C-alpha positions, 0 to 999 in steps of 0.5 A: 182112491176115487169114490163114487157118491150119490152126489158125485165123486171124491178122491183123496189127493194128499194126506200127511196124517194131519192134513188131507186134501180131497178133490170133489166133483158135485152134481148140480143139486147134490148135497152131503149129509148133515154131519160134524167132525170132532177134531177136524176143521173142514175147508172148501175151496171152489175151483168151478161152479157155486157151492153153498155151505150150510152150518147149524148153531143149535136151531139156527142155520147159516149159509155161505155161497162160495164161487171159484177162487173163494173158500170157507172153513167149518170148525170142528164140532159144527154140524154142516153140509154142502149143497151144489147150486151148479155143477161144482169142482172143489177141494175139501181140506181137512185139518186135525186140530189138537186140543189140550196137552199133547205131551205124555212125559215119562221122566222129568227134565233137569240139570246133570250135577 
């Protein structure tokens, strides 16, 4: 489903419950809100244009500029936003990262006598 945003459009093209891929078209000068994801990493892969990815570590802001064929990943829990230096087409890839134990046992394993 394609969604209009103030900065452009986003359309999910793949989702298997663990990985989601979105096709973004971002207008030059467009940017998203500063936000973070609790359990998802957020990778950006640029198809055309130049995209700045800004991340915050406390009060310190870092910026990475990516061009066609380049990508960068934001780890879960990190505040970030994108900002289009030019018109941009990119893929935004979310991956859920499971933390800690991922098993809930109802019984205990063993060996039959």
